[in-house]
C-alpha positions as CSV (number, residue, x, y, z in Angstrom):
1,X,7.1,-14.5,-18.1
2,X,9.4,-15.7,-20.9
3,X,9.1,-19.1,-19.8
4,X,5.2,-18.7,-20.1
5,X,5.6,-17.4,-23.8
6,X,8.2,-20.2,-24.6
7,X,5.8,-22.7,-23.2
8,X,2.7,-21.3,-25.5
9,X,4.8,-21.2,-28.5
10,X,6.0,-25.0,-27.9
11,X,2.3,-25.9,-27.4
12,X,1.5,-24.1,-30.9
13,X,4.4,-26.0,-32.7
14,X,3.5,-29.2,-31.1
15,X,0.0,-28.8,-32.3
16,X,0.9,-28.1,-35.7
17,X,0.4,-29.9,-38.9
18,X,2.0,-29.2,-42.2
19,X,0.3,-26.4,-43.8
20,X,-1.2,-26.0,-47.4
21,X,1.7,-25.1,-49.6
22,X,1.6,-21.1,-49.9
23,X,3.9,-17.9,-49.9
24,X,6.1,-18.0,-46.5
25,X,5.0,-15.7,-43.8
26,X,7.1,-12.4,-43.9
27,X,7.4,-10.0,-41.2
28,X,7.6,-6.1,-41.7
29,X,9.3,-3.9,-39.4
30,X,7.2,-1.1,-38.5
31,X,8.2,1.7,-35.8
32,X,8.2,1.0,-32.1
33,X,5.4,2.7,-30.4
34,X,4.2,3.0,-26.4
35,X,2.0,0.1,-25.4
36,X,-0.7,2.4,-24.8
37,X,-1.0,2.8,-28.6
38,X,-1.1,-0.8,-29.4
39,X,-3.7,-1.4,-32.1
40,X,-6.0,-4.4,-31.0
41,X,-7.3,-4.9,-34.6
42,X,-3.7,-5.7,-35.9
43,X,-3.1,-9.5,-35.9
44,X,0.0,-11.2,-34.5
45,X,2.3,-10.7,-37.4
46,X,1.9,-6.8,-37.4
47,X,2.4,-6.8,-33.8
48,X,5.7,-9.1,-34.2
49,X,6.4,-6.4,-37.0
50,X,6.3,-3.9,-34.2
51,X,8.6,-5.8,-32.1
52,X,11.0,-6.0,-34.9
53,X,10.9,-2.5,-35.0
54,X,11.4,-1.7,-31.5
55,X,14.6,-4.1,-31.8
56,X,15.9,-2.0,-34.6
57,X,15.3,1.1,-32.4
58,X,17.2,-0.6,-29.5
59,X,13.7,-0.3,-27.5
60,X,14.1,-3.7,-25.8
61,X,11.5,-3.0,-23.8
62,X,9.2,-2.3,-26.4
63,X,10.4,-5.3,-28.2
64,X,9.4,-7.4,-25.4
65,X,6.2,-6.1,-24.5
66,X,5.0,-6.2,-28.1
67,X,6.3,-9.8,-28.7
68,X,4.2,-10.5,-25.5
69,X,1.0,-9.1,-27.1
70,X,1.7,-11.1,-30.2
71,X,2.5,-14.2,-28.5
72,X,-0.7,-13.7,-26.4
73,X,-3.0,-13.1,-29.5
74,X,-1.3,-16.0,-31.3
75,X,-2.3,-18.1,-28.4
76,X,-5.7,-16.8,-28.7
77,X,-6.0,-17.4,-32.4
78,X,-5.1,-21.1,-31.7
79,X,-8.1,-21.3,-29.5
80,X,-10.4,-19.5,-31.8
81,X,-9.7,-21.5,-34.9
82,X,-10.7,-25.1,-35.4
83,X,-8.7,-26.0,-38.3
84,X,-5.3,-27.7,-37.5
85,X,-3.9,-26.7,-40.9
86,X,-4.7,-23.1,-40.5
87,X,-3.3,-23.0,-37.0
88,X,-0.2,-24.5,-38.1
89,X,0.7,-20.7,-39.8
90,X,1.8,-20.2,-35.8
91,X,5.0,-21.9,-36.3
92,X,5.8,-20.0,-39.2
93,X,5.1,-16.7,-37.9
94,X,7.4,-17.7,-34.7
95,X,10.0,-18.9,-37.2
96,X,9.7,-15.7,-39.4
97,X,10.3,-13.6,-36.0
98,X,13.2,-15.7,-34.8
99,X,14.9,-15.5,-38.2
100,X,14.5,-11.9,-38.8
101,X,15.4,-10.7,-34.9
102,X,18.2,-13.2,-34.6
103,X,21.0,-12.8,-32.1
104,X,19.4,-9.2,-31.4
105,X,16.3,-10.7,-29.9
106,X,18.4,-12.6,-27.5
107,X,20.5,-9.8,-26.8
108,X,17.4,-7.8,-26.1
109,X,15.7,-10.4,-23.9
110,X,18.7,-10.8,-22.1
111,X,19.3,-7.1,-21.1
112,X,15.8,-6.2,-20.8
113,X,15.3,-9.2,-18.2
114,X,18.4,-7.9,-16.1
115,X,17.1,-4.6,-15.7
116,X,13.3,-5.1,-15.5
117,X,11.0,-5.3,-12.4
118,X,9.1,-8.5,-13.6
119,X,6.0,-7.4,-11.5
120,X,5.4,-4.1,-12.9
121,X,6.2,-5.4,-16.3
122,X,3.6,-8.3,-15.8
123,X,1.0,-5.6,-14.2
124,X,1.5,-3.4,-17.2
125,X,0.6,-6.0,-19.5
126,X,-2.2,-7.4,-17.6
127,X,-3.9,-4.0,-17.3
128,X,-3.4,-3.8,-21.3
129,X,-5.0,-7.1,-21.7
130,X,-8.0,-6.3,-19.3
131,X,-8.6,-2.6,-20.6
132,X,-8.6,-3.9,-24.4
133,X,-10.3,-7.2,-23.6
134,X,-10.2,-10.0,-26.5
135,X,-8.3,-8.9,-29.5
136,X,-10.5,-7.6,-32.3
137,X,-8.1,-8.5,-35.4
138,X,-9.2,-11.0,-38.2
139,X,-7.4,-14.2,-38.6
140,X,-6.9,-13.3,-42.4
141,X,-3.4,-14.4,-41.9
142,X,-4.4,-17.8,-41.3
143,X,-7.0,-17.9,-44.3
144,X,-6.2,-20.1,-47.1
145,X,-3.7,-22.6,-44.9
146,X,-6.8,-25.0,-44.0
147,X,-9.5,-26.9,-45.9
148,X,-10.5,-25.0,-48.7
149,X,-14.1,-23.1,-48.2
150,X,-14.4,-24.3,-44.6
151,X,-15.1,-21.7,-42.1
152,X,-12.0,-21.7,-39.8
153,X,-13.3,-20.2,-36.8
154,X,-15.0,-22.6,-34.2
155,X,-18.6,-22.3,-33.8
156,X,-19.8,-20.8,-30.4
157,X,-16.3,-19.6,-29.4
158,X,-16.4,-17.5,-26.1
159,X,-13.9,-14.6,-27.0
160,X,-14.2,-13.4,-23.3
161,X,-13.7,-16.8,-21.7
162,X,-10.5,-17.5,-23.8
163,X,-9.0,-14.2,-23.6
164,X,-9.1,-14.7,-19.7
165,X,-7.6,-18.1,-20.0
166,X,-4.8,-16.7,-22.3
167,X,-4.2,-13.9,-19.9
168,X,-3.8,-16.1,-17.1
169,X,-1.8,-18.9,-18.7
170,X,0.9,-16.3,-20.6
171,X,1.0,-13.4,-18.1
172,X,-0.8,-14.8,-15.2
173,X,-3.3,-12.1,-15.1
174,X,-6.1,-12.6,-12.7
175,X,-9.3,-10.9,-13.4
176,X,-10.2,-7.6,-11.7
177,X,-6.6,-7.1,-11.1
């Protein structure tokens, strides 16, 4: 799974272009919660904030789960946003998470991966992805980074098809189970 998230992050970064000068992305750690309580209307920076909160509470499983949700949502956003400059915020969000999580994130990943049942983890996240469907968050965290006055969303975007693709690529989820 981590390889898949890393691959997706690399693809996002490789496709990035310089962003329009703007305030740097800041993530705010918020309390960890069970995956069943994930807010599907919260954008990726908020999901990464929950992952940071999980790290602070030493809930490494929660941190990895919310990181997976946030990464999948960012990949989804990269598909639904047509403006390359707006998509470049992904690199900023990933860097902000890495900067704030630091060594604690590496320790969390290592500890969690040593003890987790990878098939059960993937099944849990895939079930959540299927139950919730495509993310319902707005891309406000990306606005103002692309061409001024242009709608950054791709016309004719199919959220269901894109979410199925993201789920399959990132978590190897198959539709219907």
